[in-house]
CHARMM internal coordinates of N, CA and C (Angstrom, degrees):
IC EDIT
DIST 1 N 1 CA 1.4329
DIST 1 CA 1 C 1.5290
ANGL 1 N 1 CA 1 C 107.99
DIST 1 C 2 N 1.3278
ANGL 1 CA 1 C 2 N 116.24
DIHE 1 N 1 CA 1 C 2 N 132.69
DIST 2 N 2 CA 1.4593
ANGL 1 C 2 N 2 CA 120.59
DIHE 1 CA 1 C 2 N 2 CA 176.45
DIST 2 CA 2 C 1.5293
ANGL 2 N 2 CA 2 C 108.75
DIHE 1 C 2 N 2 CA 2 C -80.91
DIST 2 C 3 N 1.3107
ANGL 2 CA 2 C 3 N 116.35
DIHE 2 N 2 CA 2 C 3 N 130.60
DIST 3 N 3 CA 1.4566
ANGL 2 C 3 N 3 CA 122.71
DIHE 2 CA 2 C 3 N 3 CA -179.15
DIST 3 CA 3 C 1.5265
ANGL 3 N 3 CA 3 C 108.48
DIHE 2 C 3 N 3 CA 3 C -103.81
DIST 3 C 4 N 1.3371
ANGL 3 CA 3 C 4 N 117.87
DIHE 3 N 3 CA 3 C 4 N 121.11
DIST 4 N 4 CA 1.4666
ANGL 3 C 4 N 4 CA 119.40
DIHE 3 CA 3 C 4 N 4 CA 177.46
DIST 4 CA 4 C 1.5350
ANGL 4 N 4 CA 4 C 110.34
DIHE 3 C 4 N 4 CA 4 C -62.96
DIST 4 C 5 N 1.3264
ANGL 4 CA 4 C 5 N 116.52
DIHE 4 N 4 CA 4 C 5 N 134.59
DIST 5 N 5 CA 1.4691
ANGL 4 C 5 N 5 CA 118.83
DIHE 4 CA 4 C 5 N 5 CA -177.22
DIST 5 CA 5 C 1.5237
ANGL 5 N 5 CA 5 C 111.48
DIHE 4 C 5 N 5 CA 5 C -64.64
DIST 5 C 6 N 1.3234
ANGL 5 CA 5 C 6 N 117.27
DIHE 5 N 5 CA 5 C 6 N -23.04
DIST 6 N 6 CA 1.4599
ANGL 5 C 6 N 6 CA 120.71
DIHE 5 CA 5 C 6 N 6 CA 178.16
DIST 6 CA 6 C 1.5251
ANGL 6 N 6 CA 6 C 112.28
DIHE 5 C 6 N 6 CA 6 C -67.30
DIST 6 C 7 N 1.3218
ANGL 6 CA 6 C 7 N 117.24
DIHE 6 N 6 CA 6 C 7 N -19.75
DIST 7 N 7 CA 1.4590
ANGL 6 C 7 N 7 CA 120.63
DIHE 6 CA 6 C 7 N 7 CA -178.95
DIST 7 CA 7 C 1.5311
ANGL 7 N 7 CA 7 C 112.69
DIHE 6 C 7 N 7 CA 7 C -91.66
DIST 7 C 8 N 1.3252
ANGL 7 CA 7 C 8 N 116.66
DIHE 7 N 7 CA 7 C 8 N 1.70
DIST 8 N 8 CA 1.4686
ANGL 7 C 8 N 8 CA 122.02
DIHE 7 CA 7 C 8 N 8 CA -179.78
DIST 8 CA 8 C 1.5197
ANGL 8 N 8 CA 8 C 108.30
DIHE 7 C 8 N 8 CA 8 C -108.18
DIST 8 C 9 N 1.3236
ANGL 8 CA 8 C 9 N 116.80
DIHE 8 N 8 CA 8 C 9 N 135.39
DIST 9 N 9 CA 1.4645
ANGL 8 C 9 N 9 CA 119.27
DIHE 8 CA 8 C 9 N 9 CA 178.95
DIST 9 CA 9 C 1.5304
ANGL 9 N 9 CA 9 C 109.84
DIHE 8 C 9 N 9 CA 9 C -63.13
DIST 9 C 10 N 1.3186
ANGL 9 CA 9 C 10 N 115.35
DIHE 9 N 9 CA 9 C 10 N 153.26
DIST 10 N 10 CA 1.4726
ANGL 9 C 10 N 10 CA 120.24
DIHE 9 CA 9 C 10 N 10 CA -179.49
DIST 10 CA 10 C 1.5259
ANGL 10 N 10 CA 10 C 111.08
DIHE 9 C 10 N 10 CA 10 C -57.88
DIST 10 C 11 N 1.3314
ANGL 10 CA 10 C 11 N 116.79
DIHE 10 N 10 CA 10 C 11 N -40.16
DIST 11 N 11 CA 1.4633
ANGL 10 C 11 N 11 CA 120.65
DIHE 10 CA 10 C 11 N 11 CA -179.36
DIST 11 CA 11 C 1.5201
ANGL 11 N 11 CA 11 C 111.75
DIHE 10 C 11 N 11 CA 11 C -66.87
DIST 11 C 12 N 1.3227
ANGL 11 CA 11 C 12 N 115.99
DIHE 11 N 11 CA 11 C 12 N -42.51
DIST 12 N 12 CA 1.4658
ANGL 11 C 12 N 12 CA 119.59
DIHE 11 CA 11 C 12 N 12 CA 179.85
DIST 12 CA 12 C 1.5283
ANGL 12 N 12 CA 12 C 110.77
DIHE 11 C 12 N 12 CA 12 C -66.44
DIST 12 C 13 N 1.3240
ANGL 12 CA 12 C 13 N 116.51
DIHE 12 N 12 CA 12 C 13 N -41.45
DIST 13 N 13 CA 1.4627
ANGL 12 C 13 N 13 CA 120.20
DIHE 12 CA 12 C 13 N 13 CA 179.53
DIST 13 CA 13 C 1.5245
ANGL 13 N 13 CA 13 C 110.67
DIHE 12 C 13 N 13 CA 13 C -64.65
DIST 13 C 14 N 1.3136
ANGL 13 CA 13 C 14 N 116.97
DIHE 13 N 13 CA 13 C 14 N -42.30
DIST 14 N 14 CA 1.4674
ANGL 13 C 14 N 14 CA 121.22
DIHE 13 CA 13 C 14 N 14 CA 177.83
DIST 14 CA 14 C 1.5321
ANGL 14 N 14 CA 14 C 110.26
DIHE 13 C 14 N 14 CA 14 C -59.92
DIST 14 C 15 N 1.3265
ANGL 14 CA 14 C 15 N 116.69
DIHE 14 N 14 CA 14 C 15 N -44.55
DIST 15 N 15 CA 1.4630
ANGL 14 C 15 N 15 CA 120.95
DIHE 14 CA 14 C 15 N 15 CA 178.57
DIST 15 CA 15 C 1.5123
ANGL 15 N 15 CA 15 C 112.22
DIHE 14 C 15 N 15 CA 15 C -63.34
DIST 15 C 16 N 1.3234
ANGL 15 CA 15 C 16 N 116.59
DIHE 15 N 15 CA 15 C 16 N -41.77
DIST 16 N 16 CA 1.4644
ANGL 15 C 16 N 16 CA 121.24
DIHE 15 CA 15 C 16 N 16 CA 178.72
DIST 16 CA 16 C 1.5179
ANGL 16 N 16 CA 16 C 110.64
DIHE 15 C 16 N 16 CA 16 C -62.60
DIST 16 C 17 N 1.3267
ANGL 16 CA 16 C 17 N 116.44
DIHE 16 N 16 CA 16 C 17 N -44.76
DIST 17 N 17 CA 1.4652
ANGL 16 C 17 N 17 CA 120.71
DIHE 16 CA 16 C 17 N 17 CA -179.83
DIST 17 CA 17 C 1.5229
ANGL 17 N 17 CA 17 C 110.59
DIHE 16 C 17 N 17 CA 17 C -65.07
DIST 17 C 18 N 1.3294
ANGL 17 CA 17 C 18 N 117.44
DIHE 17 N 17 CA 17 C 18 N -45.46
DIST 18 N 18 CA 1.4694
ANGL 17 C 18 N 18 CA 120.37
DIHE 17 CA 17 C 18 N 18 CA 179.89
DIST 18 CA 18 C 1.5188
ANGL 18 N 18 CA 18 C 111.35
DIHE 17 C 18 N 18 CA 18 C -61.51
DIST 18 C 19 N 1.3287
ANGL 18 CA 18 C 19 N 116.85
DIHE 18 N 18 CA 18 C 19 N -41.17
DIST 19 N 19 CA 1.4630
ANGL 18 C 19 N 19 CA 119.98
DIHE 18 CA 18 C 19 N 19 CA 178.27
DIST 19 CA 19 C 1.5204
ANGL 19 N 19 CA 19 C 109.79
DIHE 18 C 19 N 19 CA 19 C -63.54
DIST 19 C 20 N 1.3120
ANGL 19 CA 19 C 20 N 117.13
DIHE 19 N 19 CA 19 C 20 N -40.96
DIST 20 N 20 CA 1.4589
ANGL 19 C 20 N 20 CA 122.17
DIHE 19 CA 19 C 20 N 20 CA -178.90
DIST 20 CA 20 C 1.5271
ANGL 20 N 20 CA 20 C 111.35
DIHE 19 C 20 N 20 CA 20 C -63.12
DIST 20 C 21 N 1.3398
ANGL 20 CA 20 C 21 N 117.34
DIHE 20 N 20 CA 20 C 21 N -47.86
DIST 21 N 21 CA 1.4673
ANGL 20 C 21 N 21 CA 119.87
DIHE 20 CA 20 C 21 N 21 CA -174.83
DIST 21 CA 21 C 1.5204
ANGL 21 N 21 CA 21 C 113.39
DIHE 20 C 21 N 21 CA 21 C -76.73
DIST 21 C 22 N 1.3261
ANGL 21 CA 21 C 22 N 117.89
DIHE 21 N 21 CA 21 C 22 N -11.62
DIST 22 N 22 CA 1.4692
ANGL 21 C 22 N 22 CA 119.96
DIHE 21 CA 21 C 22 N 22 CA 179.09
DIST 22 CA 22 C 1.5271
ANGL 22 N 22 CA 22 C 112.55
DIHE 21 C 22 N 22 CA 22 C -106.64
DIST 22 C 23 N 1.3125
ANGL 22 CA 22 C 23 N 118.11
DIHE 22 N 22 CA 22 C 23 N 6.57
DIST 23 N 23 CA 1.4649
ANGL 22 C 23 N 23 CA 121.19
DIHE 22 CA 22 C 23 N 23 CA 178.38
DIST 23 CA 23 C 1.5168
ANGL 23 N 23 CA 23 C 111.09
DIHE 22 C 23 N 23 CA 23 C -62.68
DIST 23 C 24 N 1.3134
ANGL 23 CA 23 C 24 N 115.69
DIHE 23 N 23 CA 23 C 24 N 151.42
DIST 24 N 24 CA 1.4593
ANGL 23 C 24 N 24 CA 120.39
DIHE 23 CA 23 C 24 N 24 CA 170.86
DIST 24 CA 24 C 1.5243
ANGL 24 N 24 CA 24 C 107.84
DIHE 23 C 24 N 24 CA 24 C -61.66
DIST 24 C 25 N 1.3259
ANGL 24 CA 24 C 25 N 115.04
DIHE 24 N 24 CA 24 C 25 N 138.59
DIST 25 N 25 CA 1.4457
ANGL 24 C 25 N 25 CA 119.70
DIHE 24 CA 24 C 25 N 25 CA 177.84
DIST 25 CA 25 C 1.5160
ANGL 25 N 25 CA 25 C 113.61
DIHE 24 C 25 N 25 CA 25 C 96.90
DIST 25 C 26 N 1.3369
ANGL 25 CA 25 C 26 N 117.28
DIHE 25 N 25 CA 25 C 26 N -9.61
DIST 26 N 26 CA 1.4593
ANGL 25 C 26 N 26 CA 117.43
DIHE 25 CA 25 C 26 N 26 CA 175.29
DIST 26 CA 26 C 1.5122
ANGL 26 N 26 CA 26 C 107.83
DIHE 25 C 26 N 26 CA 26 C -78.59
DIST 26 C 27 N 1.3109
ANGL 26 CA 26 C 27 N 116.00
DIHE 26 N 26 CA 26 C 27 N 134.20
DIST 27 N 27 CA 1.4567
ANGL 26 C 27 N 27 CA 120.79
DIHE 26 CA 26 C 27 N 27 CA -174.92
DIST 27 CA 27 C 1.5217
ANGL 27 N 27 CA 27 C 109.35
DIHE 26 C 27 N 27 CA 27 C -131.28
DIST 27 C 28 N 1.3030
ANGL 27 CA 27 C 28 N 115.39
DIHE 27 N 27 CA 27 C 28 N 125.92
DIST 28 N 28 CA 1.4619
ANGL 27 C 28 N 28 CA 120.50
DIHE 27 CA 27 C 28 N 28 CA -179.29
DIST 28 CA 28 C 1.5186
ANGL 28 N 28 CA 28 C 111.75
DIHE 27 C 28 N 28 CA 28 C -116.24
DIST 28 C 29 N 1.3146
ANGL 28 CA 28 C 29 N 117.51
DIHE 28 N 28 CA 28 C 29 N 24.34
DIST 29 N 29 CA 1.4580
ANGL 28 C 29 N 29 CA 121.08
DIHE 28 CA 28 C 29 N 29 CA 175.59
DIST 29 CA 29 C 1.5168
ANGL 29 N 29 CA 29 C 112.58
DIHE 28 C 29 N 29 CA 29 C 98.89
DIST 29 C 30 N 1.3206
ANGL 29 CA 29 C 30 N 114.40
DIHE 29 N 29 CA 29 C 30 N -163.23
DIST 30 N 30 CA 1.4576
ANGL 29 C 30 N 30 CA 120.70
DIHE 29 CA 29 C 30 N 30 CA -174.38
DIST 30 CA 30 C 1.5235
ANGL 30 N 30 CA 30 C 112.79
DIHE 29 C 30 N 30 CA 30 C -74.54
DIST 30 C 31 N 1.3232
ANGL 30 CA 30 C 31 N 117.10
DIHE 30 N 30 CA 30 C 31 N -30.62
DIST 31 N 31 CA 1.4546
ANGL 30 C 31 N 31 CA 120.43
DIHE 30 CA 30 C 31 N 31 CA -179.24
DIST 31 CA 31 C 1.5183
ANGL 31 N 31 CA 31 C 109.80
DIHE 30 C 31 N 31 CA 31 C -102.17
DIST 31 C 32 N 1.3086
ANGL 31 CA 31 C 32 N 116.06
DIHE 31 N 31 CA 31 C 32 N 140.50
DIST 32 N 32 CA 1.4591
ANGL 31 C 32 N 32 CA 121.11
DIHE 31 CA 31 C 32 N 32 CA 177.84
DIST 32 CA 32 C 1.5249
ANGL 32 N 32 CA 32 C 109.46
DIHE 31 C 32 N 32 CA 32 C -67.93
DIST 32 C 33 N 1.3234
ANGL 32 CA 32 C 33 N 116.32
DIHE 32 N 32 CA 32 C 33 N 129.43
DIST 33 N 33 CA 1.4549
ANGL 32 C 33 N 33 CA 121.81
DIHE 32 CA 32 C 33 N 33 CA 177.17
DIST 33 CA 33 C 1.5232
ANGL 33 N 33 CA 33 C 108.08
DIHE 32 C 33 N 33 CA 33 C -96.99
DIST 33 C 34 N 1.3314
ANGL 33 CA 33 C 34 N 117.67
DIHE 33 N 33 CA 33 C 34 N 131.40
DIST 34 N 34 CA 1.4710
ANGL 33 C 34 N 34 CA 119.69
DIHE 33 CA 33 C 34 N 34 CA 179.82
DIST 34 CA 34 C 1.5376
ANGL 34 N 34 CA 34 C 111.80
DIHE 33 C 34 N 34 CA 34 C -58.77
DIST 34 C 35 N 1.3109
ANGL 34 CA 34 C 35 N 115.61
DIHE 34 N 34 CA 34 C 35 N 147.08
DIST 35 N 35 CA 1.4621
ANGL 34 C 35 N 35 CA 121.80
DIHE 34 CA 34 C 35 N 35 CA -179.02
DIST 35 CA 35 C 1.5241
ANGL 35 N 35 CA 35 C 110.95
DIHE 34 C 35 N 35 CA 35 C -53.44
DIST 35 C 36 N 1.3022
ANGL 35 CA 35 C 36 N 117.81
DIHE 35 N 35 CA 35 C 36 N -45.47
DIST 36 N 36 CA 1.4643
ANGL 35 C 36 N 36 CA 121.25
DIHE 35 CA 35 C 36 N 36 CA -178.03
DIST 36 CA 36 C 1.5286
ANGL 36 N 36 CA 36 C 111.27
DIHE 35 C 36 N 36 CA 36 C -58.75
DIST 36 C 37 N 1.3281
ANGL 36 CA 36 C 37 N 117.25
DIHE 36 N 36 CA 36 C 37 N -37.68
DIST 37 N 37 CA 1.4699
ANGL 36 C 37 N 37 CA 121.18
DIHE 36 CA 36 C 37 N 37 CA 178.83
DIST 37 CA 37 C 1.5184
ANGL 37 N 37 CA 37 C 110.88
DIHE 36 C 37 N 37 CA 37 C -68.30
DIST 37 C 38 N 1.3171
ANGL 37 CA 37 C 38 N 116.65
DIHE 37 N 37 CA 37 C 38 N -41.79
DIST 38 N 38 CA 1.4680
ANGL 37 C 38 N 38 CA 120.16
DIHE 37 CA 37 C 38 N 38 CA 179.65
DIST 38 CA 38 C 1.5298
ANGL 38 N 38 CA 38 C 110.53
DIHE 37 C 38 N 38 CA 38 C -64.85
DIST 38 C 39 N 1.3438
ANGL 38 CA 38 C 39 N 116.07
DIHE 38 N 38 CA 38 C 39 N -41.47
DIST 39 N 39 CA 1.4680
ANGL 38 C 39 N 39 CA 120.56
DIHE 38 CA 38 C 39 N 39 CA 178.99
DIST 39 CA 39 C 1.5255
ANGL 39 N 39 CA 39 C 109.77
DIHE 38 C 39 N 39 CA 39 C -62.75
DIST 39 C 40 N 1.3164
ANGL 39 CA 39 C 40 N 117.44
DIHE 39 N 39 CA 39 C 40 N -45.36
DIST 40 N 40 CA 1.4609
ANGL 39 C 40 N 40 CA 121.18
DIHE 39 CA 39 C 40 N 40 CA -179.68
DIST 40 CA 40 C 1.5282
ANGL 40 N 40 CA 40 C 111.82
DIHE 39 C 40 N 40 CA 40 C -63.14
DIST 40 C 41 N 1.3234
ANGL 40 CA 40 C 41 N 117.37
DIHE 40 N 40 CA 40 C 41 N -37.80
DIST 41 N 41 CA 1.4711
ANGL 40 C 41 N 41 CA 121.20
DIHE 40 CA 40 C 41 N 41 CA 177.42
DIST 41 CA 41 C 1.5330
ANGL 41 N 41 CA 41 C 110.30
DIHE 40 C 41 N 41 CA 41 C -60.69
DIST 41 C 42 N 1.3236
ANGL 41 CA 41 C 42 N 116.10
DIHE 41 N 41 CA 41 C 42 N -44.21
DIST 42 N 42 CA 1.4667
ANGL 41 C 42 N 42 CA 120.41
DIHE 41 CA 41 C 42 N 42 CA -178.82
DIST 42 CA 42 C 1.5239
ANGL 42 N 42 CA 42 C 110.16
DIHE 41 C 42 N 42 CA 42 C -69.16
DIST 42 C 43 N 1.3348
ANGL 42 CA 42 C 43 N 117.89
DIHE 42 N 42 CA 42 C 43 N -41.05
DIST 43 N 43 CA 1.4629
ANGL 42 C 43 N 43 CA 120.43
DIHE 42 CA 42 C 43 N 43 CA 178.36
DIST 43 CA 43 C 1.5251
ANGL 43 N 43 CA 43 C 110.73
DIHE 42 C 43 N 43 CA 43 C -59.04
DIST 43 C 44 N 1.3153
ANGL 43 CA 43 C 44 N 116.62
DIHE 43 N 43 CA 43 C 44 N -42.10
DIST 44 N 44 CA 1.4660
ANGL 43 C 44 N 44 CA 120.88
DIHE 43 CA 43 C 44 N 44 CA 179.61
DIST 44 CA 44 C 1.5242
ANGL 44 N 44 CA 44 C 110.22
DIHE 43 C 44 N 44 CA 44 C -62.87
DIST 44 C 45 N 1.3255
ANGL 44 CA 44 C 45 N 116.58
DIHE 44 N 44 CA 44 C 45 N -42.71
DIST 45 N 45 CA 1.4642
ANGL 44 C 45 N 45 CA 120.66
DIHE 44 CA 44 C 45 N 45 CA -179.81
DIST 45 CA 45 C 1.5352
ANGL 45 N 45 CA 45 C 110.94
DIHE 44 C 45 N 45 CA 45 C -67.42
DIST 45 C 46 N 1.3287
ANGL 45 CA 45 C 46 N 117.26
DIHE 45 N 45 CA 45 C 46 N -34.46
DIST 46 N 46 CA 1.4629
ANGL 45 C 46 N 46 CA 120.41
DIHE 45 CA 45 C 46 N 46 CA 175.98
DIST 46 CA 46 C 1.5301
ANGL 46 N 46 CA 46 C 110.27
DIHE 45 C 46 N 46 CA 46 C -65.35
DIST 46 C 47 N 1.3222
ANGL 46 CA 46 C 47 N 116.48
DIHE 46 N 46 CA 46 C 47 N -45.32
DIST 47 N 47 CA 1.4690
ANGL 46 C 47 N 47 CA 120.39
DIHE 46 CA 46 C 47 N 47 CA 179.99
DIST 47 CA 47 C 1.5220
ANGL 47 N 47 CA 47 C 111.72
DIHE 46 C 47 N 47 CA 47 C -63.97
DIST 47 C 48 N 1.3342
ANGL 47 CA 47 C 48 N 116.59
DIHE 47 N 47 CA 47 C 48 N -34.97
DIST 48 N 48 CA 1.4646
ANGL 47 C 48 N 48 CA 121.37
DIHE 47 CA 47 C 48 N 48 CA 178.91
DIST 48 CA 48 C 1.5244
ANGL 48 N 48 CA 48 C 112.64
DIHE 47 C 48 N 48 CA 48 C -84.37
DIST 48 C 49 N 1.3304
ANGL 48 CA 48 C 49 N 116.01
DIHE 48 N 48 CA 48 C 49 N 1.21
DIST 49 N 49 CA 1.4699
ANGL 48 C 49 N 49 CA 123.05
DIHE 48 CA 48 C 49 N 49 CA 179.94
DIST 49 CA 49 C 1.5221
ANGL 49 N 49 CA 49 C 113.48
DIHE 48 C 49 N 49 CA 49 C 63.46
DIST 49 C 50 N 1.3388
ANGL 49 CA 49 C 50 N 116.38
DIHE 49 N 49 CA 49 C 50 N 24.28
DIST 50 N 50 CA 1.4600
ANGL 49 C 50 N 50 CA 120.80
DIHE 49 CA 49 C 50 N 50 CA 174.10
DIST 50 CA 50 C 1.5294
ANGL 50 N 50 CA 50 C 109.83
DIHE 49 C 50 N 50 CA 50 C -79.17
DIST 50 C 51 N 1.3278
ANGL 50 CA 50 C 51 N 115.21
DIHE 50 N 50 CA 50 C 51 N -25.97
DIST 51 N 51 CA 1.4684
ANGL 50 C 51 N 51 CA 123.47
DIHE 50 CA 50 C 51 N 51 CA 176.34
DIST 51 CA 51 C 1.5217
ANGL 51 N 51 CA 51 C 106.82
DIHE 50 C 51 N 51 CA 51 C -125.47
DIST 51 C 52 N 1.3237
ANGL 51 CA 51 C 52 N 117.02
DIHE 51 N 51 CA 51 C 52 N 143.45
DIST 52 N 52 CA 1.4644
ANGL 51 C 52 N 52 CA 121.52
DIHE 51 CA 51 C 52 N 52 CA 175.89
DIST 52 CA 52 C 1.5274
ANGL 52 N 52 CA 52 C 109.70
DIHE 51 C 52 N 52 CA 52 C -125.38
DIST 52 C 53 N 1.3272
ANGL 52 CA 52 C 53 N 114.79
DIHE 52 N 52 CA 52 C 53 N 158.49
DIST 53 N 53 CA 1.4627
ANGL 52 C 53 N 53 CA 121.42
DIHE 52 CA 52 C 53 N 53 CA 173.70
DIST 53 CA 53 C 1.5183
ANGL 53 N 53 CA 53 C 106.42
DIHE 52 C 53 N 53 CA 53 C -90.44
DIST 53 C 54 N 1.3111
ANGL 53 CA 53 C 54 N 115.86
DIHE 53 N 53 CA 53 C 54 N 123.87
DIST 54 N 54 CA 1.4584
ANGL 53 C 54 N 54 CA 121.36
DIHE 53 CA 53 C 54 N 54 CA -176.69
DIST 54 CA 54 C 1.5214
ANGL 54 N 54 CA 54 C 109.18
DIHE 53 C 54 N 54 CA 54 C -117.41
DIST 54 C 55 N 1.3378
ANGL 54 CA 54 C 55 N 115.99
DIHE 54 N 54 CA 54 C 55 N 126.68
DIST 55 N 55 CA 1.4572
ANGL 54 C 55 N 55 CA 121.68
DIHE 54 CA 54 C 55 N 55 CA 177.28
DIST 55 CA 55 C 1.5084
ANGL 55 N 55 CA 55 C 108.46
DIHE 54 C 55 N 55 CA 55 C -107.59
DIST 55 C 56 N 1.3391
ANGL 55 CA 55 C 56 N 116.22
DIHE 55 N 55 CA 55 C 56 N 126.51
DIST 56 N 56 CA 1.4599
ANGL 55 C 56 N 56 CA 122.24
DIHE 55 CA 55 C 56 N 56 CA 178.06
DIST 56 CA 56 C 1.5288
ANGL 56 N 56 CA 56 C 107.80
DIHE 55 C 56 N 56 CA 56 C -97.93
DIST 56 C 57 N 1.3140
ANGL 56 CA 56 C 57 N 116.24
DIHE 56 N 56 CA 56 C 57 N 107.81
DIST 57 N 57 CA 1.4656
ANGL 56 C 57 N 57 CA 120.96
DIHE 56 CA 56 C 57 N 57 CA -177.05
DIST 57 CA 57 C 1.5246
ANGL 57 N 57 CA 57 C 112.43
DIHE 56 C 57 N 57 CA 57 C -64.87
DIST 57 C 58 N 1.3209
ANGL 57 CA 57 C 58 N 117.70
DIHE 57 N 57 CA 57 C 58 N -30.61
DIST 58 N 58 CA 1.4662
ANGL 57 C 58 N 58 CA 121.22
DIHE 57 CA 57 C 58 N 58 CA -178.06
DIST 58 CA 58 C 1.5245
ANGL 58 N 58 CA 58 C 111.73
DIHE 57 C 58 N 58 CA 58 C -68.69
DIST 58 C 59 N 1.3440
ANGL 58 CA 58 C 59 N 116.06
DIHE 58 N 58 CA 58 C 59 N -34.23
DIST 59 N 59 CA 1.4670
ANGL 58 C 59 N 59 CA 119.57
DIHE 58 CA 58 C 59 N 59 CA -176.42
DIST 59 CA 59 C 1.5247
ANGL 59 N 59 CA 59 C 113.05
DIHE 58 C 59 N 59 CA 59 C -112.29
DIST 59 C 60 N 1.3418
ANGL 59 CA 59 C 60 N 117.28
DIHE 59 N 59 CA 59 C 60 N -4.21
DIST 60 N 60 CA 1.4692
ANGL 59 C 60 N 60 CA 122.49
DIHE 59 CA 59 C 60 N 60 CA -175.90
DIST 60 CA 60 C 1.5253
ANGL 60 N 60 CA 60 C 112.06
DIHE 59 C 60 N 60 CA 60 C 57.73
DIST 60 C 61 N 1.3284
ANGL 60 CA 60 C 61 N 116.73
DIHE 60 N 60 CA 60 C 61 N 33.80
DIST 61 N 61 CA 1.4566
ANGL 60 C 61 N 61 CA 121.82
DIHE 60 CA 60 C 61 N 61 CA 179.90
DIST 61 CA 61 C 1.5228
ANGL 61 N 61 CA 61 C 110.21
DIHE 60 C 61 N 61 CA 61 C -107.93
DIST 61 C 62 N 1.3222
ANGL 61 CA 61 C 62 N 114.22
DIHE 61 N 61 CA 61 C 62 N 146.43
DIST 62 N 62 CA 1.4580
ANGL 61 C 62 N 62 CA 121.63
DIHE 61 CA 61 C 62 N 62 CA 176.64
DIST 62 CA 62 C 1.5223
ANGL 62 N 62 CA 62 C 107.27
DIHE 61 C 62 N 62 CA 62 C -115.10
DIST 62 C 63 N 1.3348
ANGL 62 CA 62 C 63 N 115.76
DIHE 62 N 62 CA 62 C 63 N 139.47
DIST 63 N 63 CA 1.4529
ANGL 62 C 63 N 63 CA 120.04
DIHE 62 CA 62 C 63 N 63 CA -179.95
DIST 63 CA 63 C 1.5217
ANGL 63 N 63 CA 63 C 109.22
DIHE 62 C 63 N 63 CA 63 C -145.76
DIST 63 C 64 N 1.3159
ANGL 63 CA 63 C 64 N 115.53
DIHE 63 N 63 CA 63 C 64 N 158.44
DIST 64 N 64 CA 1.4520
ANGL 63 C 64 N 64 CA 121.80
DIHE 63 CA 63 C 64 N 64 CA 172.86
DIST 64 CA 64 C 1.5240
ANGL 64 N 64 CA 64 C 107.04
DIHE 63 C 64 N 64 CA 64 C -100.44
DIST 64 C 65 N 1.3343
ANGL 64 CA 64 C 65 N 116.37
DIHE 64 N 64 CA 64 C 65 N 130.14
DIST 65 N 65 CA 1.4579
ANGL 64 C 65 N 65 CA 121.41
DIHE 64 CA 64 C 65 N 65 CA -172.57
DIST 65 CA 65 C 1.5260
ANGL 65 N 65 CA 65 C 108.79
DIHE 64 C 65 N 65 CA 65 C -134.36
DIST 65 C 66 N 1.3274
ANGL 65 CA 65 C 66 N 115.92
DIHE 65 N 65 CA 65 C 66 N 140.41
DIST 66 N 66 CA 1.4615
ANGL 65 C 66 N 66 CA 120.09
DIHE 65 CA 65 C 66 N 66 CA 174.08
DIST 66 CA 66 C 1.5269
ANGL 66 N 66 CA 66 C 108.81
DIHE 65 C 66 N 66 CA 66 C -62.42
DIST 66 C 67 N 1.3111
ANGL 66 CA 66 C 67 N 116.62
DIHE 66 N 66 CA 66 C 67 N 131.70
DIST 67 N 67 CA 1.4670
ANGL 66 C 67 N 67 CA 121.81
DIHE 66 CA 66 C 67 N 67 CA -179.20
DIST 67 CA 67 C 1.5212
ANGL 67 N 67 CA 67 C 111.88
DIHE 66 C 67 N 67 CA 67 C -55.92
DIST 67 C 68 N 1.3211
ANGL 67 CA 67 C 68 N 116.41
DIHE 67 N 67 CA 67 C 68 N -39.39
DIST 68 N 68 CA 1.4661
ANGL 67 C 68 N 68 CA 120.57
DIHE 67 CA 67 C 68 N 68 CA -177.57
DIST 68 CA 68 C 1.5205
ANGL 68 N 68 CA 68 C 112.48
DIHE 67 C 68 N 68 CA 68 C -62.39
DIST 68 C 69 N 1.3376
ANGL 68 CA 68 C 69 N 117.64
DIHE 68 N 68 CA 68 C 69 N -23.66
DIST 69 N 69 CA 1.4751
ANGL 68 C 69 N 69 CA 119.82
DIHE 68 CA 68 C 69 N 69 CA 178.21
DIST 69 CA 69 C 1.5172
ANGL 69 N 69 CA 69 C 112.52
DIHE 68 C 69 N 69 CA 69 C -72.58
DIST 69 C 70 N 1.3274
ANGL 69 CA 69 C 70 N 116.39
DIHE 69 N 69 CA 69 C 70 N -17.12
DIST 70 N 70 CA 1.4670
ANGL 69 C 70 N 70 CA 120.27
DIHE 69 CA 69 C 70 N 70 CA -178.53
DIST 70 CA 70 C 1.5139
ANGL 70 N 70 CA 70 C 112.76
DIHE 69 C 70 N 70 CA 70 C -91.96
DIST 70 C 71 N 1.3199
ANGL 70 CA 70 C 71 N 116.51
DIHE 70 N 70 CA 70 C 71 N -8.97
DIST 71 N 71 CA 1.4589
ANGL 70 C 71 N 71 CA 120.87
DIHE 70 CA 70 C 71 N 71 CA -179.80
DIST 71 CA 71 C 1.5230
ANGL 71 N 71 CA 71 C 110.12
DIHE 70 C 71 N 71 CA 71 C -85.84
DIST 71 C 72 N 1.3083
ANGL 71 CA 71 C 72 N 114.79
DIHE 71 N 71 CA 71 C 72 N 144.90
DIST 72 N 72 CA 1.4614
ANGL 71 C 72 N 72 CA 119.57
DIHE 71 CA 71 C 72 N 72 CA 174.51
DIST 72 CA 72 C 1.4262
ANGL 72 N 72 CA 72 C 112.78
DIHE 71 C 72 N 72 CA 72 C 89.27
END
COOR INIT
IC SEED 1 N 1 CA 1 C
IC BUILD
């Protein structure tokens, strides 16, 4: 289920984004990108609906997913 970002508290959304951008396996190229920059990039993509918040009812897990992955 897609969760509208407007229904998530600012603190919870910030925590979700920070957890997402600091996961093992996230790669931002050869130079380390500051956390604040990575968070802002994700916030922009959420506002532009390029990324959505997805809640999996079966596992009670929340994840950020590229919108294009949900099409088709």
